[in-house]
C-alpha positions as CSV (number, residue, x, y, z in Angstrom):
1,M,78.3,-47.6,210.6
2,P,77.9,-44.0,208.7
3,P,76.3,-41.1,210.7
4,R,73.1,-40.7,208.5
5,F,72.2,-44.3,209.0
6,R,73.0,-44.1,212.8
7,R,71.0,-41.2,213.3
8,R,68.2,-43.1,211.4
9,L,68.7,-46.2,213.6
10,M,68.7,-44.0,216.8
11,S,65.2,-42.5,215.8
12,I,63.7,-45.8,215.5
13,Y,65.5,-47.1,218.7
14,A,64.1,-44.0,220.4
15,F,60.6,-44.8,219.6
16,A,60.8,-48.4,220.3
17,R,62.1,-47.4,223.7
18,L,59.1,-44.9,224.1
19,V,56.5,-47.5,223.4
20,D,58.0,-50.0,225.7
21,D,58.3,-47.6,228.7
22,I,54.3,-46.8,227.6
23,G,53.8,-50.4,227.8
24,D,55.6,-50.8,231.1
25,E,53.4,-48.0,232.7
26,A,50.1,-49.7,231.6
27,P,47.9,-51.5,233.9
28,G,47.1,-54.8,234.0
29,D,48.4,-58.2,233.6
30,R,50.1,-58.2,229.8
31,N,51.9,-61.5,230.2
32,A,48.5,-62.9,230.5
33,C,46.9,-61.2,227.8
34,W,49.8,-62.1,225.5
35,T,49.4,-65.6,226.4
36,R,45.6,-65.6,225.7
37,S,45.8,-63.7,222.5
38,N,48.8,-66.0,221.3
39,A,46.4,-69.0,222.1
40,T,43.5,-67.4,220.3
41,S,45.6,-67.0,217.1
42,T,47.3,-70.6,217.3
43,G,44.1,-72.4,218.1
44,S,45.5,-74.0,221.1
45,T,44.2,-73.5,224.7
46,P,46.3,-71.5,227.5
47,A,48.0,-73.7,230.4
48,T,46.2,-71.3,232.7
49,S,42.7,-70.5,231.7
50,R,41.6,-67.4,234.0
51,P,39.6,-64.2,232.5
52,T,42.0,-61.5,231.7
53,S,41.4,-58.2,230.0
54,C,43.6,-56.9,227.3
55,G,42.1,-53.6,226.9
56,R,41.2,-50.6,229.2
57,T,39.5,-51.7,232.1
């Protein structure tokens, strides 16, 4: 890969890693949040229906 593309790709990768690290440090159950939001967008009901918070608590 040419160096100019490699630098751009590494910038995108660095940003993605930063966002991932921030998400890993966030409180709460992100899996339950994702399941609930995915079920809402597809019109289905999640397998486990328990209250969750996708925002700050």
